[in-house]
Kinemage of the C-alpha trace (Angstrom):
@kinemage 1
@onewidth
@group {chain A} dominant
@subgroup {mainchain}
@vectorlist {calphas} color= white
{ca unk a 1} P -62.127 -85.596 110.217
{ca unk a 2} L -61.197 -82.091 108.933
{ca unk a 3} L -57.711 -80.901 108.959
{ca unk a 4} L -56.918 -77.979 111.431
{ca unk a 5} L -56.770 -74.547 110.124
{ca unk a 6} L -52.769 -73.979 110.294
{ca unk a 7} L -51.170 -71.856 107.721
{ca unk a 8} L -48.614 -74.128 106.534
{ca unk a 9} L -50.026 -77.648 105.264
{ca unk a 10} L -47.488 -79.863 103.078
{ca unk a 11} L -48.541 -80.399 99.867
{ca unk a 12} L -50.267 -83.272 99.130
{ca unk a 13} L -49.152 -86.540 97.470
{ca unk a 14} L -51.397 -87.682 94.535
{ca unk a 15} L -50.787 -91.452 94.176
{ca unk a 16} L -51.882 -93.806 90.885
{ca unk a 17} L -49.966 -96.936 89.941
{ca unk a 18} L -50.531 -96.922 85.749
{ca unk a 19} L -48.717 -99.075 83.661
{ca unk a 20} L -46.226 -100.982 86.452
{ca unk a 21} L -44.850 -97.800 87.782
{ca unk a 22} L -45.503 -95.031 90.740
{ca unk a 23} L -47.188 -91.820 89.612
{ca unk a 24} L -46.749 -89.379 92.518
{ca unk a 25} L -47.827 -85.334 92.289
{ca unk a 26} L -47.261 -82.959 94.650
{ca unk a 27} L -49.735 -80.143 94.934
{ca unk a 28} L -49.701 -77.338 97.603
{ca unk a 29} L -53.268 -76.799 99.086
{ca unk a 30} L -52.034 -74.001 101.178
{ca unk a 31} L -52.113 -70.176 101.167
{ca unk a 32} L -51.664 -68.706 97.663
{ca unk a 33} L -47.647 -67.286 97.850
{ca unk a 34} L -47.447 -67.035 94.419
{ca unk a 35} L -45.603 -70.144 92.981
{ca unk a 36} L -47.358 -72.799 91.002
{ca unk a 37} L -49.530 -75.151 93.104
{ca unk a 38} L -48.503 -78.401 91.306
{ca unk a 39} L -45.202 -78.506 93.310
{ca unk a 40} L -44.118 -82.001 91.883
{ca unk a 41} L -44.283 -84.923 90.128
{ca unk a 42} L -42.537 -88.339 89.804
{ca unk a 43} L -42.655 -91.348 87.592
{ca unk a 44} L -40.812 -93.953 89.599
{ca unk a 45} L -40.495 -98.025 89.308
{ca unk a 46} L -42.057 -99.773 92.032
{ca unk a 47} L -39.073 -100.285 93.837
{ca unk a 48} L -37.787 -97.263 94.295
{ca unk a 49} L -39.171 -97.668 97.688
{ca unk a 50} L -36.681 -94.676 99.251
{ca unk a 51} L -37.856 -92.178 97.025
{ca unk a 52} L -41.755 -93.543 97.351
{ca unk a 53} L -41.415 -93.301 101.441
{ca unk a 54} L -40.005 -89.712 100.853
{ca unk a 55} L -42.515 -88.585 98.324
{ca unk a 56} L -45.804 -89.715 100.595
{ca unk a 57} L -44.487 -90.235 104.245
{ca unk a 58} L -46.169 -87.776 106.683
{ca unk a 59} L -48.644 -86.230 104.163
{ca unk a 60} L -52.123 -86.097 102.665
{ca unk a 61} L -52.601 -88.614 100.329
{ca unk a 62} L -55.248 -88.683 97.590
{ca unk a 63} L -55.557 -92.350 96.215
{ca unk a 64} L -56.402 -92.495 92.092
{ca unk a 65} L -58.499 -95.714 91.400
{ca unk a 66} L -57.714 -98.780 94.000
{ca unk a 67} L -54.228 -97.935 94.818
{ca unk a 68} L -53.147 -99.988 97.985
{ca unk a 69} L -49.107 -98.859 97.592
{ca unk a 70} L -49.303 -96.653 100.915
{ca unk a 71} L -50.074 -100.190 102.883
{ca unk a 72} L -48.231 -102.366 100.327
{ca unk a 73} L -45.311 -100.065 102.001
{ca unk a 74} L -46.088 -99.705 104.996
{ca unk a 75} L -45.674 -95.551 104.395
{ca unk a 76} L -47.136 -93.474 107.842
{ca unk a 77} L -49.352 -90.791 106.255
{ca unk a 78} L -51.248 -87.894 107.668
{ca unk a 79} L -54.575 -89.164 106.697
{ca unk a 80} L -55.896 -90.050 102.897
{ca unk a 81} L -57.722 -87.252 101.559
{ca unk a 82} L -61.991 -88.029 100.553
{ca unk a 83} L -62.394 -85.733 98.066
{ca unk a 84} L -66.064 -85.499 98.033
{ca unk a 85} L -66.131 -84.404 101.635
{ca unk a 86} L -63.051 -81.890 101.071
{ca unk a 87} L -65.221 -80.068 98.296
{ca unk a 88} L -68.221 -80.106 100.719
{ca unk a 89} L -66.668 -78.727 103.418
{ca unk a 90} L -65.641 -76.159 100.810
{ca unk a 91} L -68.690 -75.246 99.914
{ca unk a 92} L -70.251 -75.005 103.070
{ca unk a 93} L -67.808 -72.638 104.022
{ca unk a 94} L -68.393 -70.409 100.981
{ca unk a 95} L -71.886 -70.721 101.976
{ca unk a 96} L -71.284 -70.192 105.825
{ca unk a 97} L -69.794 -66.905 104.429
{ca unk a 98} L -72.405 -65.469 102.187
{ca unk a 99} L -74.624 -66.077 105.275
{ca unk a 100} L -72.499 -64.468 107.678
{ca unk a 101} L -72.570 -61.534 104.976
{ca unk a 102} L -75.686 -61.545 104.245
{ca unk a 103} L -76.600 -60.994 107.755
{ca unk a 104} L -74.161 -57.897 108.071
{ca unk a 105} L -75.232 -56.371 105.401
{ca unk a 106} L -79.260 -56.009 106.471
{ca unk a 107} L -77.656 -53.631 109.068
{ca unk a 108} L -75.224 -51.969 107.481
{ca unk a 109} L -75.280 -49.753 103.506
{ca unk a 110} L -72.751 -49.844 100.512
{ca unk a 111} L -71.091 -53.521 101.529
{ca unk a 112} L -69.288 -54.905 98.519
{ca unk a 113} L -71.036 -57.674 97.689
{ca unk a 114} L -68.496 -61.113 97.901
{ca unk a 115} L -67.390 -62.761 93.970
{ca unk a 116} L -67.330 -66.118 95.080
{ca unk a 117} L -65.598 -68.851 92.961
{ca unk a 118} L -67.448 -71.326 91.436
{ca unk a 119} L -66.417 -74.670 93.168
{ca unk a 120} L -65.577 -77.417 90.206
{ca unk a 121} L -65.112 -81.034 91.386
{ca unk a 122} L -61.943 -82.065 90.797
{ca unk a 123} L -62.890 -84.943 89.429
{ca unk a 124} L -64.888 -82.988 86.853
{ca unk a 125} L -61.718 -81.027 86.083
{ca unk a 126} L -60.255 -84.320 85.582
{ca unk a 127} L -62.566 -85.242 83.335
{ca unk a 128} L -61.722 -82.927 81.138
{ca unk a 129} L -57.940 -82.697 80.886
{ca unk a 130} L -56.485 -83.847 77.280
{ca unk a 131} L -53.691 -86.366 77.004
{ca unk a 132} L -51.790 -88.237 74.385
{ca unk a 133} L -52.053 -91.833 74.904
{ca unk a 134} L -48.761 -92.139 75.938
{ca unk a 135} L -49.026 -89.409 78.363
{ca unk a 136} L -51.995 -91.176 79.850
{ca unk a 137} L -50.992 -94.529 80.302
{ca unk a 138} L -47.446 -93.268 81.821
{ca unk a 139} L -48.973 -91.133 84.404
{ca unk a 140} L -52.360 -92.584 85.198
{ca unk a 141} L -55.015 -90.337 86.437
{ca unk a 142} L -52.692 -88.736 88.928
{ca unk a 143} L -51.850 -85.588 86.572
{ca unk a 144} L -55.942 -85.224 86.025
{ca unk a 145} L -56.898 -85.669 89.667
{ca unk a 146} L -53.613 -83.199 90.594
{ca unk a 147} L -54.891 -80.526 87.926
{ca unk a 148} L -58.429 -80.195 89.592
{ca unk a 149} L -57.320 -80.452 93.487
{ca unk a 150} L -54.968 -77.012 91.776
{ca unk a 151} L -58.397 -75.702 90.926
{ca unk a 152} L -59.700 -76.152 94.118
{ca unk a 153} L -56.788 -75.079 96.031
{ca unk a 154} L -57.111 -71.593 93.811
{ca unk a 155} L -60.966 -71.459 94.155
{ca unk a 156} L -60.300 -71.681 98.148
{ca unk a 157} L -57.532 -68.998 98.137
{ca unk a 158} L -59.771 -66.748 96.430
{ca unk a 159} L -62.600 -67.501 99.019
{ca unk a 160} L -59.887 -66.699 102.297
{ca unk a 161} L -59.184 -63.013 100.207
{ca unk a 162} L -63.185 -62.346 100.440
{ca unk a 163} L -63.425 -63.445 103.672
{ca unk a 164} L -59.849 -61.652 104.652
{ca unk a 165} L -61.107 -58.263 102.997
{ca unk a 166} L -64.130 -57.827 105.223
{ca unk a 167} L -63.575 -57.416 109.112
{ca unk a 168} L -66.472 -58.760 110.323
{ca unk a 169} L -66.000 -62.526 108.442
{ca unk a 170} L -62.891 -62.811 109.978
{ca unk a 171} L -63.643 -63.843 112.870
{ca unk a 172} L -63.907 -66.699 114.451
{ca unk a 173} L -61.204 -68.259 111.980
{ca unk a 174} L -58.987 -65.922 112.425
{ca unk a 175} L -56.885 -63.343 110.322
{ca unk a 176} L -54.499 -66.065 108.887
{ca unk a 177} L -55.282 -67.106 105.617
{ca unk a 178} L -56.185 -71.366 105.687
{ca unk a 179} L -55.232 -73.801 104.057
{ca unk a 180} L -57.435 -75.865 102.004
{ca unk a 181} L -59.745 -77.411 104.544
{ca unk a 182} L -58.646 -81.084 103.709
{ca unk a 183} L -61.043 -84.160 104.672
{ca unk a 184} L -59.966 -87.281 105.456
{ca unk a 185} L -60.468 -90.811 106.173
{ca unk a 186} L -59.180 -92.051 109.226
{ca unk a 187} L -55.186 -93.556 108.451
{ca unk a 188} L -54.528 -97.148 108.918
């Protein structure tokens, strides 16, 4: 299941349960508006159910490890993000845009070749995030994975800028900047 390409998408909630706490990071994966994509972070007690509900309800969730917080709390969510499939969707769109560019360039001279960003898997980015033992224990994998999703969203924003800068690449997706194409597992 892929999200629709509307211009607004609520920030993702990256969820982990380290050391008996609940850690939630919000990552804005919508169009670039000049603000930080890492848009909020909370470390909560497990019994702080009202805040947990507010921070996760109706959002796309990225699970860290095997957390079952959403099911345990009965929270209604938009879906569980399949990070691997999302990365594949971004790469596929980038590659499809390059094919369309090449086809158009064959019939037209003097076109500026797109400079597509590297698409790095969020888990690769997460593996490179340096943290002290105390921070790692308190935030679990949520912070590093949120950093990786931040980089994926930034790469997508660069793809969208390249797409929108070339009129022949705008259709069929349209002239609005699209949010990151999220791929999800079916919701519970």
